[in-house]
A tleap script that builds the chain and sets N, CA, C and O, in Angstrom:
source leaprc.protein.ff14SB
mol = sequence {
  NMET ILE GLU LYS ARG ALA ALA GLN ARG TYR
  ARG VAL PHE LYS GLY ALA THR ILE THR PHE
  GLU ASN SER GLY ILE THR CYS THR VAL ARG
  ASN MET SER ALA ASN GLY ALA ALA ILE ASP
  LEU ASP ALA LEU VAL THR LEU PRO ARG SER
  PHE THR LEU ALA ILE THR ARG ASP ASN PHE
  VAL ARG LYS CYS ARG THR VAL TRP ARG ARG
  ASP ARG ARG ILE GLY LEU ALA PHE GLU CGLN
}
set mol.1.N position { 88.013 117.965 105.302 }
set mol.1.CA position { 88.998 117.385 106.331 }
set mol.1.C position { 89.113 116.182 105.460 }
set mol.1.O position { 88.018 115.682 105.200 }
set mol.2.N position { 90.019 115.657 105.003 }
set mol.2.CA position { 89.647 113.777 104.439 }
set mol.2.C position { 90.505 113.157 105.856 }
set mol.2.O position { 91.484 113.635 106.431 }
set mol.3.N position { 89.812 112.063 106.114 }
set mol.3.CA position { 89.965 111.451 106.849 }
set mol.3.C position { 91.713 110.209 106.796 }
set mol.3.O position { 92.116 109.675 105.762 }
set mol.4.N position { 91.854 110.181 107.086 }
set mol.4.CA position { 93.059 109.001 106.860 }
set mol.4.C position { 93.530 107.737 107.476 }
set mol.4.O position { 94.441 107.019 107.065 }
set mol.5.N position { 92.534 107.511 108.867 }
set mol.5.CA position { 92.569 106.702 109.505 }
set mol.5.C position { 92.043 105.349 108.710 }
set mol.5.O position { 91.168 105.562 107.871 }
set mol.6.N position { 92.427 104.147 108.863 }
set mol.6.CA position { 92.230 102.911 107.970 }
set mol.6.C position { 90.823 102.474 108.781 }
set mol.6.O position { 89.811 102.171 108.148 }
set mol.7.N position { 90.868 102.473 110.264 }
set mol.7.CA position { 89.482 101.966 111.172 }
set mol.7.C position { 88.704 103.353 111.675 }
set mol.7.O position { 89.335 104.388 111.888 }
set mol.8.N position { 87.056 103.238 111.862 }
set mol.8.CA position { 87.013 104.458 112.784 }
set mol.8.C position { 86.954 104.492 113.756 }
set mol.8.O position { 86.387 103.584 114.364 }
set mol.9.N position { 87.495 105.528 114.382 }
set mol.9.CA position { 87.575 105.667 115.841 }
set mol.9.C position { 86.104 106.024 116.496 }
set mol.9.O position { 85.141 106.390 115.822 }
set mol.10.N position { 86.099 105.854 117.931 }
set mol.10.CA position { 84.950 106.211 118.596 }
set mol.10.C position { 85.123 106.828 119.909 }
set mol.10.O position { 85.921 106.155 120.562 }
set mol.11.N position { 84.678 107.872 120.573 }
set mol.11.CA position { 84.954 108.015 121.993 }
set mol.11.C position { 84.578 107.475 122.965 }
set mol.11.O position { 83.468 106.980 123.159 }
set mol.12.N position { 85.769 107.540 123.896 }
set mol.12.CA position { 85.371 106.918 125.007 }
set mol.12.C position { 86.360 107.705 125.684 }
set mol.12.O position { 87.357 108.147 125.113 }
set mol.13.N position { 86.013 107.942 127.271 }
set mol.13.CA position { 86.516 108.264 128.452 }
set mol.13.C position { 87.197 107.042 129.498 }
set mol.13.O position { 86.589 106.872 130.555 }
set mol.14.N position { 88.117 106.404 129.312 }
set mol.14.CA position { 88.705 105.459 130.454 }
set mol.14.C position { 89.974 105.998 130.817 }
set mol.14.O position { 90.757 106.752 130.239 }
set mol.15.N position { 89.981 105.239 132.267 }
set mol.15.CA position { 91.153 105.535 132.504 }
set mol.15.C position { 92.209 104.721 132.237 }
set mol.15.O position { 91.733 103.604 132.436 }
set mol.16.N position { 93.463 104.562 131.878 }
set mol.16.CA position { 94.857 103.949 131.408 }
set mol.16.C position { 95.802 104.343 131.985 }
set mol.16.O position { 95.953 105.327 132.709 }
set mol.17.N position { 96.649 103.360 131.584 }
set mol.17.CA position { 97.960 103.275 132.605 }
set mol.17.C position { 99.040 103.268 131.176 }
set mol.17.O position { 98.613 102.589 130.243 }
set mol.18.N position { 100.497 104.028 130.937 }
set mol.18.CA position { 101.198 103.751 129.847 }
set mol.18.C position { 102.491 103.032 130.776 }
set mol.18.O position { 102.733 103.439 131.912 }
set mol.19.N position { 102.951 102.379 130.400 }
set mol.19.CA position { 104.442 101.158 131.077 }
set mol.19.C position { 105.146 101.486 130.277 }
set mol.19.O position { 104.877 101.765 129.108 }
set mol.20.N position { 106.429 101.500 130.953 }
set mol.20.CA position { 108.260 101.706 129.961 }
set mol.20.C position { 108.899 101.679 130.905 }
set mol.20.O position { 108.570 102.437 131.817 }
set mol.21.N position { 110.139 100.750 131.091 }
set mol.21.CA position { 111.069 100.885 131.695 }
set mol.21.C position { 110.963 100.766 133.141 }
set mol.21.O position { 111.874 101.165 133.866 }
set mol.22.N position { 109.704 100.141 133.685 }
set mol.22.CA position { 109.471 100.179 135.355 }
set mol.22.C position { 108.272 101.308 135.661 }
set mol.22.O position { 107.450 101.124 136.558 }
set mol.23.N position { 108.271 102.128 135.076 }
set mol.23.CA position { 107.532 103.281 135.408 }
set mol.23.C position { 106.209 102.868 134.295 }
set mol.23.O position { 105.954 102.195 133.297 }
set mol.24.N position { 105.430 104.096 135.584 }
set mol.24.CA position { 103.799 104.043 135.059 }
set mol.24.C position { 103.443 105.320 135.146 }
set mol.24.O position { 103.538 106.085 136.105 }
set mol.25.N position { 102.956 105.524 133.896 }
set mol.25.CA position { 101.911 106.807 133.674 }
set mol.25.C position { 100.294 107.366 133.122 }
set mol.25.O position { 99.949 107.452 131.943 }
set mol.26.N position { 99.622 107.635 134.092 }
set mol.26.CA position { 98.117 107.565 133.906 }
set mol.26.C position { 98.183 108.350 133.053 }
set mol.26.O position { 99.001 109.237 132.805 }
set mol.27.N position { 97.000 107.912 132.428 }
set mol.27.CA position { 96.458 108.799 130.799 }
set mol.27.C position { 94.641 108.287 131.184 }
set mol.27.O position { 93.973 107.679 132.021 }
set mol.28.N position { 94.518 109.077 129.842 }
set mol.28.CA position { 92.790 108.952 129.732 }
set mol.28.C position { 93.074 108.663 128.266 }
set mol.28.O position { 93.864 109.255 127.531 }
set mol.29.N position { 92.075 107.377 127.914 }
set mol.29.CA position { 91.639 107.192 126.526 }
set mol.29.C position { 90.793 107.978 126.286 }
set mol.29.O position { 89.987 108.036 127.214 }
set mol.30.N position { 90.404 109.105 124.892 }
set mol.30.CA position { 89.794 109.951 124.800 }
set mol.30.C position { 88.546 108.739 123.559 }
set mol.30.O position { 87.373 108.382 123.667 }
set mol.31.N position { 89.564 108.504 122.581 }
set mol.31.CA position { 89.077 107.721 121.587 }
set mol.31.C position { 90.166 106.531 121.435 }
set mol.31.O position { 91.360 106.476 121.731 }
set mol.32.N position { 88.993 105.313 120.673 }
set mol.32.CA position { 89.938 104.201 120.161 }
set mol.32.C position { 89.411 103.622 118.688 }
set mol.32.O position { 88.604 104.353 118.114 }
set mol.33.N position { 89.667 102.781 118.236 }
set mol.33.CA position { 89.586 102.232 116.845 }
set mol.33.C position { 90.713 100.667 117.275 }
set mol.33.O position { 91.365 100.356 118.272 }
set mol.34.N position { 90.481 100.063 116.023 }
set mol.34.CA position { 91.195 98.494 116.202 }
set mol.34.C position { 92.943 98.591 116.202 }
set mol.34.O position { 93.749 97.889 116.813 }
set mol.35.N position { 93.208 99.925 115.123 }
set mol.35.CA position { 94.372 100.036 114.765 }
set mol.35.C position { 94.989 101.106 116.226 }
set mol.35.O position { 96.032 100.626 116.669 }
set mol.36.N position { 94.615 102.171 116.857 }
set mol.36.CA position { 95.118 102.803 117.469 }
set mol.36.C position { 93.911 104.107 118.916 }
set mol.36.O position { 92.772 103.950 119.357 }
set mol.37.N position { 94.692 104.936 119.094 }
set mol.37.CA position { 93.920 105.923 120.167 }
set mol.37.C position { 94.286 106.822 120.492 }
set mol.37.O position { 95.504 106.918 120.344 }
set mol.38.N position { 93.790 107.694 120.940 }
set mol.38.CA position { 94.540 109.055 121.445 }
set mol.38.C position { 94.001 109.387 122.807 }
set mol.38.O position { 92.867 109.459 123.279 }
set mol.39.N position { 95.157 109.554 123.248 }
set mol.39.CA position { 95.195 109.876 125.141 }
set mol.39.C position { 95.567 111.394 125.749 }
set mol.39.O position { 96.277 112.383 125.568 }
set mol.40.N position { 94.991 111.068 126.231 }
set mol.40.CA position { 95.693 112.541 127.147 }
set mol.40.C position { 96.139 112.308 128.542 }
set mol.40.O position { 95.692 111.561 129.412 }
set mol.41.N position { 97.224 113.214 128.534 }
set mol.41.CA position { 98.067 112.714 130.033 }
set mol.41.C position { 98.129 114.090 130.855 }
set mol.41.O position { 98.078 115.197 130.320 }
set mol.42.N position { 98.257 113.843 132.347 }
set mol.42.CA position { 98.024 114.884 133.166 }
set mol.42.C position { 99.193 115.992 132.768 }
set mol.42.O position { 98.987 117.165 132.455 }
set mol.43.N position { 99.914 115.613 132.820 }
set mol.43.CA position { 101.751 116.340 132.659 }
set mol.43.C position { 102.329 116.125 131.308 }
set mol.43.O position { 101.998 115.207 130.559 }
set mol.44.N position { 102.986 116.801 131.117 }
set mol.44.CA position { 103.964 116.888 129.682 }
set mol.44.C position { 104.752 115.677 130.270 }
set mol.44.O position { 104.884 115.520 131.484 }
set mol.45.N position { 105.186 114.965 129.483 }
set mol.45.CA position { 105.986 113.854 129.780 }
set mol.45.C position { 106.682 113.743 128.208 }
set mol.45.O position { 106.322 114.444 127.262 }
set mol.46.N position { 107.716 112.744 128.153 }
set mol.46.CA position { 108.518 112.622 127.443 }
set mol.46.C position { 108.510 111.244 127.036 }
set mol.46.O position { 109.563 110.636 127.230 }
set mol.47.N position { 107.554 110.620 126.514 }
set mol.47.CA position { 107.508 109.023 126.033 }
set mol.47.C position { 108.618 108.504 125.300 }
set mol.47.O position { 109.324 109.230 124.600 }
set mol.48.N position { 108.847 106.965 125.466 }
set mol.48.CA position { 109.889 106.262 124.545 }
set mol.48.C position { 109.500 105.670 122.577 }
set mol.48.O position { 108.361 105.638 122.113 }
set mol.49.N position { 110.222 105.453 122.133 }
set mol.49.CA position { 109.498 105.255 120.870 }
set mol.49.C position { 108.185 104.085 121.306 }
set mol.49.O position { 107.029 104.242 120.916 }
set mol.50.N position { 108.461 103.371 121.840 }
set mol.50.CA position { 107.284 102.067 122.446 }
set mol.50.C position { 107.255 101.724 123.499 }
set mol.50.O position { 108.167 101.641 124.322 }
set mol.51.N position { 105.943 101.434 123.597 }
set mol.51.CA position { 105.282 101.558 125.378 }
set mol.51.C position { 104.039 100.458 125.154 }
set mol.51.O position { 103.730 99.652 124.276 }
set mol.52.N position { 103.550 100.847 126.334 }
set mol.52.CA position { 102.709 99.845 126.740 }
set mol.52.C position { 101.406 100.424 127.114 }
set mol.52.O position { 101.476 101.189 128.075 }
set mol.53.N position { 100.095 100.236 126.542 }
set mol.53.CA position { 98.964 101.202 126.977 }
set mol.53.C position { 98.117 100.407 127.846 }
set mol.53.O position { 98.171 99.309 127.292 }
set mol.54.N position { 97.288 100.258 128.969 }
set mol.54.CA position { 96.339 99.041 129.731 }
set mol.54.C position { 95.531 100.292 130.102 }
set mol.54.O position { 95.780 101.489 130.244 }
set mol.55.N position { 94.102 99.236 130.227 }
set mol.55.CA position { 92.991 99.705 130.593 }
set mol.55.C position { 92.841 98.571 131.164 }
set mol.55.O position { 92.607 97.495 130.613 }
set mol.56.N position { 93.008 98.847 132.583 }
set mol.56.CA position { 92.669 97.389 133.724 }
set mol.56.C position { 91.139 97.162 133.435 }
set mol.56.O position { 90.759 96.015 133.203 }
set mol.57.N position { 90.166 98.297 133.439 }
set mol.57.CA position { 88.788 97.582 133.222 }
set mol.57.C position { 88.235 96.526 132.553 }
set mol.57.O position { 87.372 95.664 132.721 }
set mol.58.N position { 89.148 96.946 131.615 }
set mol.58.CA position { 88.587 96.309 130.331 }
set mol.58.C position { 89.481 95.119 129.665 }
set mol.58.O position { 89.056 94.508 128.684 }
set mol.59.N position { 90.810 94.809 130.288 }
set mol.59.CA position { 91.833 93.894 130.337 }
set mol.59.C position { 92.322 93.715 129.051 }
set mol.59.O position { 92.483 92.706 128.364 }
set mol.60.N position { 92.572 95.159 128.821 }
set mol.60.CA position { 93.108 95.667 127.318 }
set mol.60.C position { 94.268 96.254 127.500 }
set mol.60.O position { 94.562 97.305 128.068 }
set mol.61.N position { 95.052 95.262 126.820 }
set mol.61.CA position { 96.654 95.494 127.023 }
set mol.61.C position { 97.536 95.795 125.467 }
set mol.61.O position { 97.690 94.953 124.582 }
set mol.62.N position { 97.905 96.843 125.450 }
set mol.62.CA position { 98.540 96.815 123.787 }
set mol.62.C position { 99.827 97.306 123.927 }
set mol.62.O position { 100.171 98.113 124.790 }
set mol.63.N position { 100.687 96.715 122.898 }
set mol.63.CA position { 102.008 97.559 122.609 }
set mol.63.C position { 101.590 99.009 122.046 }
set mol.63.O position { 100.402 99.025 121.726 }
set mol.64.N position { 102.290 100.287 121.831 }
set mol.64.CA position { 101.605 100.998 120.815 }
set mol.64.C position { 103.570 102.162 120.557 }
set mol.64.O position { 104.708 102.017 121.004 }
set mol.65.N position { 103.001 103.006 119.769 }
set mol.65.CA position { 104.143 103.843 119.639 }
set mol.65.C position { 102.645 104.913 118.854 }
set mol.65.O position { 101.496 104.849 118.417 }
set mol.66.N position { 104.384 106.274 119.281 }
set mol.66.CA position { 103.349 107.582 118.887 }
set mol.66.C position { 103.419 107.833 117.585 }
set mol.66.O position { 104.351 107.550 116.832 }
set mol.67.N position { 102.164 108.506 117.262 }
set mol.67.CA position { 102.211 109.000 116.007 }
set mol.67.C position { 102.291 110.485 115.772 }
set mol.67.O position { 103.128 111.095 115.107 }
set mol.68.N position { 101.196 110.978 116.488 }
set mol.68.CA position { 101.192 112.207 116.897 }
set mol.68.C position { 100.837 112.992 118.099 }
set mol.68.O position { 99.975 112.602 118.887 }
set mol.69.N position { 101.645 114.346 118.281 }
set mol.69.CA position { 101.464 114.644 119.868 }
set mol.69.C position { 101.281 116.369 119.910 }
set mol.69.O position { 102.284 117.080 119.865 }
set mol.70.N position { 100.121 116.864 119.985 }
set mol.70.CA position { 100.090 118.036 120.093 }
set mol.70.C position { 99.489 118.583 121.811 }
set mol.70.O position { 98.304 118.725 122.112 }
set mol.71.N position { 100.859 118.847 122.870 }
set mol.71.CA position { 100.897 118.928 123.746 }
set mol.71.C position { 100.493 118.067 124.931 }
set mol.71.O position { 101.524 117.650 125.459 }
set mol.72.N position { 99.396 117.628 125.570 }
set mol.72.CA position { 99.019 116.547 126.237 }
set mol.72.C position { 98.286 115.325 125.522 }
set mol.72.O position { 98.179 114.186 125.976 }
set mol.73.N position { 97.737 115.873 124.137 }
set mol.73.CA position { 97.321 114.801 123.837 }
set mol.73.C position { 97.846 113.960 122.324 }
set mol.73.O position { 97.926 114.490 121.216 }
set mol.74.N position { 98.139 112.620 122.643 }
set mol.74.CA position { 98.733 112.026 121.646 }
set mol.74.C position { 97.977 110.935 121.095 }
set mol.74.O position { 97.146 110.308 121.752 }
set mol.75.N position { 98.294 110.675 119.739 }
set mol.75.CA position { 97.494 109.616 118.872 }
set mol.75.C position { 98.766 108.429 118.615 }
set mol.75.O position { 99.775 108.355 117.913 }
set mol.76.N position { 98.275 107.828 119.320 }
set mol.76.CA position { 98.715 105.979 119.594 }
set mol.76.C position { 98.407 105.235 118.045 }
set mol.76.O position { 97.346 105.464 117.464 }
set mol.77.N position { 99.383 104.390 117.498 }
set mol.77.CA position { 98.806 103.337 116.898 }
set mol.77.C position { 99.429 101.880 117.469 }
set mol.77.O position { 100.634 101.717 117.658 }
set mol.78.N position { 98.563 101.005 117.674 }
set mol.78.CA position { 98.821 99.995 118.342 }
set mol.78.C position { 99.748 98.865 117.452 }
set mol.78.O position { 99.501 98.466 116.314 }
set mol.79.N position { 100.690 98.545 118.175 }
set mol.79.CA position { 101.468 97.435 117.193 }
set mol.79.C position { 100.502 95.944 116.884 }
set mol.79.O position { 99.554 95.405 117.455 }
set mol.80.N position { 101.206 95.691 115.842 }
set mol.80.CA position { 101.280 94.323 115.447 }
set mol.80.C position { 101.661 93.293 116.256 }
set mol.80.O position { 101.692 92.143 115.819 }
savepdb mol mol.pdb
quit
């Protein structure tokens, strides 16, 4: 398989929150890079085009967009 990512991703297991339109959804960050992440959702939900990912314990907050999705696993790209 050919790797298409611009930056190497590192495995993590961190609780996080996706926020949009005054809503919050908990998720688990499974891997991260400087450019994006893969998350797992607890349930199937529809996400907007753009949203915020926050990992409270790391003081990490980034605007994101969905790049790919397979059921409850979602690949995110961090917006510049």
